[in-house]
N, C-alpha and C positions, 0 to 999 in steps of 0.2 A: 180233676180226672188223675185216677193214678189205678194202680192194677198189679199184682204180683205176676212176675215171670214164672217160665218151670222151674230156674233153677234157685228158687228163693228169693231174689231181690226183688222191689220194688221201682216201679216207675212213675214218678209223681208230672205235673203238668198244669199250667195255670198262668195265668197274670197278677200282678201287685197292684194292678188297679189304679196305681199312678202314673201309669205310660203317656197318656194325654194329657199331664201336667207336666213330667219333666221333659221339658223338649229343651232342643239343641239347635241353634237357627231354623226353629220352626218346624224341626223333623222329630219324632218320636224318640227317647232315646234308652235303648237297652244297658242295664249293669251286669259286672259281674256279680253285683252281690245280689239283685233279684231272686234268680233261681233258688240258691242256697235258702234266703228266706221264706221262698214260696213252699220250699221240702220241709223243712224246718213249721212251718206254719199249719202246714198236713200233718205232721207228725207227730203233736199237740192232740191228735184226735186221735189217733191209734198208741195211747199210753205205753202199749210192749215197744213200740219204736223209740223210744225215746232217747237209745242210747247208739241207735242205728248213725251209720257214716256214711256222709255224701260223700260217692265215688266221682260220679263227674256230673257236669252241667251242660245246658244248650240253650241257646237266646237267639233270636233272631226276628229278623223286620215282621211283621203283620203285612201282606198286600191287601189293600182294597181297590175296590170301583165304586165309584160316584152312590150305585145304585145297590151296593151291596153283595148282589150275584154276581159267583166267579166268569172268567171267560173262557170256553173252552169248545175247540175245533179249528178250524183251515183260517188261515188271513187269506182273502180272497186277493188282496194285494200283491203278496208276497207266494209266489206256487210253491206248494211244496213246505209251508212252514204251518205247524199244528201245536197252539196253543195253550195250555194249561194256565191261569195265575187269577189271583185277586181272590182265593179263598177266605179272606177274613177272618182267619183263624181257624177255620173248621180245617185245612189240610191236611191233617194227618187219620180224620176221622173219615173224611170222602176218599182218601187215593186209589181205597181199593176198586169201587165204581168208573172212578176216575182213569185210572190204569188200561181198565177194560172198555171205556168208551173211547179213550187216544188210540187205542192197538185198532179195535175196528175202525175211527176215521184212517188209519193210516193205512190200512188194507182196503179200505175203500167199501167198509161192507154196509150194509145198515146198522145204524147202532142202537142199543139194549133201549136209550132211553133217548126221548127227540132233543137235541142240544139246539133248537132253533131261539129258546129263551136264555141260550149263551152264547150266542152269536156277539163275534167282535165287532163287526158293524152296528149293532146297535145303538152305539153313539156318537153314530153319524147325523146330520142334519137332516132332517126329511121335510124334503119338497114336495 
């Protein structure tokens, strides 16, 4: 993913592809080398950026659920708790609608989209 900002700089993002094999005690590892390498790899596709400087990088954990679907909405066991997690790497892309849905939930309004498929309690045993 990449795009040019209003002031002319570029924002790049992605993954190295090695996250699932570079593990530390079973947890995926993030390296300070990964983000600059991804930027340099992307820059090869845009020759005019060959001498561009990497100003800053960011890395973080990718939270996932077993079914690959985010968890959004109220947690009935903890009154007042509203969660938004497990975006499986799609958080930046879907954050605008998630923010709207969480605001609607917090205000106890009908949500723009049906959140039933994203319920926290979908992981409870069915009896």
